[in-house]
NUVEXVO-76085 format. One record per residue: residue in three letters; x, y, z of N, C-alpha, C in turn. Coordinates in steps of 0.02 Angstrom, whole numbers, plus 32768, in hexadecimal, padded with zeros to 4 digits. Example, Ala and Ser with C-alpha at 12.3 -4.5 7.8 and 13.67 -1.06 7.14 Angstrom:
2
ALA82947EE4818682677F1F818682947F5B8186;SER82827F90816282AC7FCB816582858002818A;
//
This chain:
94
MET803C7FBA8000800B80007FFE802E804E7FFD;LYS801880697FD4804780BE7FCD802080C6801C;ASP80718100801F804E81238051804D816B8045;ARG8049819A805B801F81F98053805F82048004;ASP80A28200801B80FA821B7FE880DC81EC7FA2;ALA80B881C37FB580B1818D7F60808181AF7F57;VAL805881AA7F67801B81C57F468020820B7F41;GLU804082387F60803F82777F36806382817EF0;GLN8085824A7EF580A982587EAF806A823F7E81;GLU805E82187E86801F81EE7E5B7FE382217E4B;LEU7FC7824B7E7E7FAD82847E6C7FDA82B77E43;LYS801682C57E57803882E07E22803482DB7DDF;TYR804A82937DCC804882637DA5800382867D69;VAL7FC582607D9E7F8582497D737F6F82AF7D61;SER7F7082DE7D7E7F53831D7D867F8583277D32;GLN7FDD83417D3F7FDC83427CFF7FED83167CC6;LEU7FB382DA7CBD7FB482AF7C777F7882DF7C5C;ALA7F4282DD7CA37EE983017C9C7F0D83257C52;MET7F4683787C7A7F5783B57C4A7F5C83817C1D;ASN7F9A836C7C207FBC83807BE87F9C834E7B95;LEU7F6683227BAD7F3B82FB7B877EF883227B5A;THR7EF083537B857EBF836C7B7C7EBB83C27B8B;GLY7EDF83C87BA27F0584177BA27EB584557BCF;PHE7E8484267BEE7E4184557C007E3684327C62;ILE7E6383EF7C5D7E4083DD7C957E7F83DA7CD1;ASN7E6D84117CF27E9D84307D3E7E7483FC7D71;VAL7E7983DF7D8F7E9483B77DD37ECC83CC7E16;SER7E9483CC7E3B7EDB83E37E837EC683AD7EB5;TRP7EDF83BB7F017EC583997F157EE783C47F63;GLU7EC183937F8E7EC483B97FD97EBF836D801B;TRP7F0A837280347F0B833280757EE1834980AF;GLN7EB7832280B67E85830E81067EB6830E812E;ASN7EDD82D281337F1082C581447F3A829C812A;ASP7F5D826381577FAA822481257F68820B8101;GLU7F2881E081077F2681B880EA7EC581B780AF;ASP7EB6821280CA7E9B822480957E9682688064;VAL7E91825B80237E9382A2800C7E5A82AC7FE9;ILE7E4B82F07FBD7DFD830E7FAD7E3183207F72;MET7E0782F67F297E2983197EE17DE9834F7ECC;PHE7E0A837D7E9D7DB983A57E9A7DD083C77E60;ASP7DB783F47E3D7DC8841D7DF77DCD84467E09;GLU7E02847B7DE97DEF84BB7DE97DE084E57DE0;PRO7DCF85147DD07D9A853D7DD07D9A85547D88;ASP7E0B85517D647DF685617D147DDB85257D01;SER7DDE84E67D147DCE84A27CF97D9484927CDD;GLU7DB584797C867D5B84757C777D5784317C79;GLY7D1484167C3E7CF983C97C287CD183B27C6B;CYS7CDF837A7C7F7C9383747CA37CBF83507CE5;PRO7CB383897D137CE2835D7D4E7CBE83287D71;ILE7C8D830A7D747C6B82D07D947C99829E7D86;HIS7C95829B7D2E7CA282717D0A7CF2825F7D09;ASP7D0C82A27CFD7D66828E7D087D8C829F7D4A;ASN7D5882B97D7A7D7D82A07DCA7D8082727DDD;PHE7D3682407DC97D3182017DDE7D6781D87DDD;GLU7D7681F17D757DB281977D587DF081C07D61;LEU7E11822C7D677E4782157D897E5F81ED7DC1;ALA7E1D82027DF97E2381D57E397E2481937E30;GLU7DF281737E167E10811A7E047E61811E7DE3;LEU7E83814D7DC47EBF81347DA57EEF813C7DED;VAL7EE8815D7E0D7F0381637E427F02813B7E67;SER7EC1811F7E777EB280D07EAD7ED680AC7E73;ARG7EC780927E497EF480517E2D7F43806B7E2F;LEU7F5780A07E2D7FAC80927E4A7FBB809F7E89;THR7F8D80A17EBC7F8F80C07EFE7F6C807B7F2D;GLY7F4C805B7F0B7F3080327F437EF880577F64;TRP7EF1808F7F587EB980BC7F9A7E8280BB7F66;VAL7E5480DC7F997E0380B47F7F7DEE80F97F8E;VAL7DC2810D7F3E7D9F813E7F387D6381377F43;TYR7D31816F7F577CF981817F7E7CEC81C77F70;PRO7CB981E17F607C7D82167F4A7C8A82327F8D;VAL7C8882937F847CA182BA7FB67C7282ED7F6F;THR7C66830A7F447C05831D7F497BF882E17F36;LYS7BC482FA7F3D7B6D82D47F257B4882E47EDC;GLU7B5C82A87EB37B5382D37E647B1582F07E66;GLU7AE982DB7E787AAA83067E907AAE83457EA0;ASP7ACB83337EDC7ACE837D7EE17B0A83CD7EC5;TYR7B1F839C7E997B6D83D57E647B36840E7E35;GLU7B3F84467E357B36846B7E187B7384787DDE;PRO7B61845D7DB37B9D846F7D6B7BB884B87D4C;TYR7B8584E87D737BAB85317D5D7BA1854A7D7E;SER7BC685357DC77BBB85547E117C0A857C7E1F;ASN7C31855C7DF57C6C856E7E0C7C7A85427E4F;LYS7C6985167E667C6384FD7EA87C9084AA7E79;PRO7CD984997EA77CE9846F7E8A7CBB841E7E93;PHE7CC383E27E767CB583A77E707CE4838A7E96;LYS7CEC83687EE47D0283407EF27CFE82EC7EE0;VAL7D3E82DA7F007D46827C7F047D72828C7F31;GLY7D7982517F527D8D82417F707DCA820C7F6F;LEU7E0382157F9B7E2881C27F927E4381BC7FF5;ARG7E3B817180087E5B817080547E7A81168040;LYS7EA5813180847ED980EE80727E9980A3809B;PRO7EA58076807A7E68803F80A27E7F802680DE;LYS7E4B801680ED7E587FF4813C7E597FBB8137;ASN7EA77F8F81647EBF7F4581657E847F268157;
//
């Protein structure tokens, strides 16, 4: 299981990959603690953050073994509100 530093490296890789491939998907993240991180789209990001953020979180999950979980509920998300769509990753419990 990867630790926070390794997950940080994968987050950097995946976010840069998304920007390189699309030119408009711009994601960031915020650590809640050493075992929980929240990914979200930046205000200048385009595309569909609901799908983009979940797909990017899934890629990080596959690279790290961490588990994806929803933070923002899809049905509560307003796409033109300038509020980010958030997806979490947490270290699985043994």
